Steps between C-alpha positions, in 0.01 A plus 500: 500500500568163342537660158757735653695203640485307171583791272683752715705296747570139395645587155755729670622239747523228236720418203802717424354774722633301798868544402549850651429354846854361502637853476242636745601239758867591460450879519253497791727268699805723444306806620341332803831334599651845555253549784446153644820318407537205262473223762145594601389503137658160430324352805168645386547380141560142620157509661346656190663229289333232710164679472535503119601133496213388723208732430544620143696253283287191587171686437628630167603150395162364618318754279718411201431127526135562581468674164703247299416139414799291613552257214767293330713801402516625858587154633777456241637844580500418873707187430740701283540772765573237767775364276640850443512578873671164566751577223575844648574364846702206369700748294563710813605195700730370226654845451557532876663155520729590208607826665554329835739255337666764280556744787588222746242595762475271800294440810254766614603740224411242235161423658420869543583574136292212360195591708530869412542430128209253493264732688576801285379332183152584633338776292261787577198345331239627745619861498668610178360201312148608591522762222439217252155449651400833348536359147186304417642217282785441748290523816420133561846370409666767713274402791598134460869594500449720806318227694762234424789734583325574831496130582867466408606804702308429819467120502755313291807723547446533878466121515836459324660768715359331808658172389837671459444679830443169677816348351699792639340476844656260748228523763181298449311782666618740232412254224131526582493878467347655187625861492244613242215698665168316510332755274751431223477122547124541459517733199551255208204289609295813568579622149425169332165492686392815314622356169310174547191681631485722192541201269234293682244782507557559128459127423179476704329821392662569158427866578716809512525705816264767362230235448566323826530804729305763313641811334533711815675236713720406205599865451607523865695174464672629186590825678640315800710264290611777261669671796733198530729588210574869578535405869752228415696734273501772767638238740782414259584867440505567874738208547774653285780648713651809331806462725589188301530712185830647615793483262697308764229231516491470122878460491470213749226334294705522182806371682727803477523536878536152649462408864802333655312273738457130556145529366497742204146634536495690172641202312192308614272785390667503156454125457132518598451801271663309213271200559172689536544786253707337226534119508143399590319748268731423207456121531122529535482744207704267278297191591151651479586750229593204281171327580308819424678550167418141408132571586513243781413758766208748504593870508324550835697218663825631355436854625420392857798262518751757370375783722515274806855399407610865522325580829735619776564305819206528738544702819302233686818291497598709801239302696717192446803641684415279797609198294856627497526679166730803484309818585736757349540311174125446465415864572745634241407235241131592538577872463726474196291247309196721566678809365621321186202273431211743555573702182533175303176356640311827450619514137397137439157559656446816295592311182266217601224748579528650152536160328196344670280811491 
């Protein structure tokens, strides 16, 4: 049985074999939605997303660090990734402040725009980014990026949003409220626990999981964690709304049909799209592409950094609506960056898979 799992199952839910699950998630959801309705599916997928975040991603990351000595290279890369994430959010904040001044936004509209822009710099590292974990040489660095992005998304950004939320609140009673659900406030520390545990066990035992657990238990662990990537990609595919692919919606995104309202919703979507799909990836590519060309950056680091720069906005940003970010703008920005960025990310991962094979 264990030979069947190792040779007949795991290889086909790993590597580039996981990519079709994006399409499967999209097609199955379209078909099921005709019977159940889209709202029920979206509610179910939110729960599935939390299950993946809590019960699959941390275990996968634990297994990766358990099988990898965490040395100087990994520490240096962690510092570099922290700097990159800080740069990305500072870029989003500076860009938002510039647009606020340029478009003469004031009061609540200004605050809403800044919070929405800042939040939507968060990328889908745990879902679409998990594909990188299927490429051996990128696995550890991708896991580091994923763990640090998780801390930023569910700890640091909510803290900043909470600070802005308190400034907007006049009542002291409201100032003490943290709108983020407890399970998401817990998540970054829960995730980092698995990272640290894997590192500590590796330092103490200096053994791989197959030696530590035995071949049979390790095979079951590999099977369980291998499910993470196709499950995450199915989740992303299921989250794409075909209704948003209408010609009328595309015209609004491009700016042909403009809304004549006090708050131009699609103008906000365009600005977020420009930041996440064009400005941020181009700047990161120029900076780290130059370092790579000058042989100041390893190829594995460069690949992980560039792929993460092109990841679409994460759908988990919808959990942060309670902090006062704009729901409609966030939903459309997530959808359109997903539609545009997925082909780019898949192409980059396929190229990386061939290059590092």
